[in-house]
N, C-alpha and C positions, 0 to 999 in steps of 0.2 A: 778175685771178685769179678762180677759181670761188667762187661762195657755197657756204658750209658750212652746210647745213641741219640736220645731225644733229650739230651742235658740242655737246660738252659743256662747251666753255670758254664758249660763248656762252649757256650756261644755257637752250636752246631757242630762241636768236634766231640766225639766219644771219649770220655774219661773212664778211668779204672778205678778212681778212689773216691768213696762218699764221705771219707772223714774229714775232708778239709774244706768244706763248704759253709759259707756265712751267709745267712739271710738277714736283711735288715727291714724291720717293720717301723713305719713312721707315719705321721700325719704330714700332709703336703704343707701345712704351715711350718713345719719343722725341717724344710728341705736344707736350711743351713747347716744345721746339726748332722743330717744325713750326708752332705757332702764333706764335713770335716772329718766325720767317722770314715767314709768311703776313701778319703785321702789318706788317712794314717793306715788304714787296712790295705790299701792299694800299694803302699810299700812293700808289704809281705806278699801281696798279689803278684807284683813283679818279680819277686824273688821265687816265685812258683812255690810258696808255702801255704797258700790257701786261695779260695776265689770267693769272691764277695758278689752277692745279687741283692738288688733293691729294684722297685718297679720302674727306675729311672732307665733300665736296660730293655724295657718293652718297646719295640719299633713300632712308629705310628701305624695305625690301621690294624695292628695285630690283635687277635683274641686275648685280652689281657687276663681273664680269670684262670685259663688253664695254665698260663705261664706263671702265675702267682703260686698256683696249687702245686706244681711241679718243683718249683723252687723251695716251697716249704717242705715237701717230701723229700727232697734231696739234701737239705741243710743239716750240719752236725752241730751247729750253733745259731741260735736266733737272737738277734739283739732288738730289744724293744726301746725306742726312743719316747719315753714317757712325757707326756704334757697334757694339758687339759683337753687340747685338740685332739690328741690321740685316744684319750679316754672317752670323748664324746663321739667318736666316729663309729657308727653302727656297723660298717663293714669291717673295720679292725676288730671291734670287740666280739661280733657275732661269728665272723669267718677266721681271720688271721689267728686271733689270740686262742680261739677254741680249738683249731687245728694243732697249734704250736704246743698248747699245754696238753692235749691228748698224746702227742708224740713225746713229750717230756715225760709223762706217766709211763707210756708203754714201751718206748725205744730209748729213752735216756737222753733225749735232745737236751743240749745246754740251752736254757733260755735265760737272757741277762737283760733285766731292765735298766735303763739308764735314765735318770731324771733330767730331762732336757731342759725343761722350764718349770718353774713353781706350780704346783697343782695339788689338789688333795688326794694324792696318790694312795696314801697310808690308810684311805678310807675305802679303797677298792678291794674287796675280799680276796680275789684271785692274785693280787699284788703281795699280799701279806705273806704268802708262803715262798715268795721268791727274795733274794737277797738283792736289792738295789744296789748297783755299781758305784753311784755316788756315795762317798763317805757319810754316814749318818743320814742318807736320804737327800743330802744337800744338791742343788743344782749343779751340774757339770759344767762351770762357768769358764774353765781353762782348757787350752789345747793340751796341756800335761796330762790332764785327766783322761781325755780321750786316746792320747798316745799311749798311756799305759794300759788302756783298755785293749789295744791291738796286741800288746805283749801278753795280757792274760788270755785273750783269744787263743793266740798260737800255743799257748800251754795247755788249754783245754782240748785242742784237737790232737796233740801230741800223741803218739802211737804206743804209748806204754814204755817205749825206750827213751822217752824226752825228746825224740827228733820227730818232726813232722815230715811226711813222705812228700817228695818233690811231685808236683803236677806237670804233666806234659804241657809244653808250651802250645798255645793256640796259634795256628799260623795266621788266622784273622780274628780280629777282635769285633765285638758289637760296636753299636753307637755309644760314644761317651754320654753319659746322663744329660748333659747340657745340650746334645745334639738329638737326643730322642724325643722330647717333647710329648711323649705319650703320657697319660695320667690314667689312674684307677680311681673309683669313687672313694677312696680313703681320706 
């Protein structure tokens, strides 16, 4: 497979594997859920089993839109943290969701909605075709629910042999989300 030199997932380091990248889409009002999910997936990231991206990785002053577009294009799995704020965001609905659903249709991108907070998600047409991660559409209120999602994501990106390819370790990591401070209009 081709090397990716402009990889936002690789934090500036070229990677050879597209299969192990996870994109998290969320409203900034749901940053607590993003951090909980990123922490659980981070365990697998530190074991070089997958790479996680959310807009907290965007450095201050960076041109945020191309970074988001690149991350969506490189992802194998997209996790949508669903809430009323998420569903109310014009940027998320018109840009992120549209692109991710098109990739799902054309390229088999795994799109996993997680009901982060109660909202009328079952009235949203594009969500009806997707299986919500929370059992029976209930709010994912426990860390165990998010933890089991991390295992499910790892299974989704497995390469047919049941094993995920190891990702070369990055010699330098980007800023942690709490240090980044950059935001998009999501």
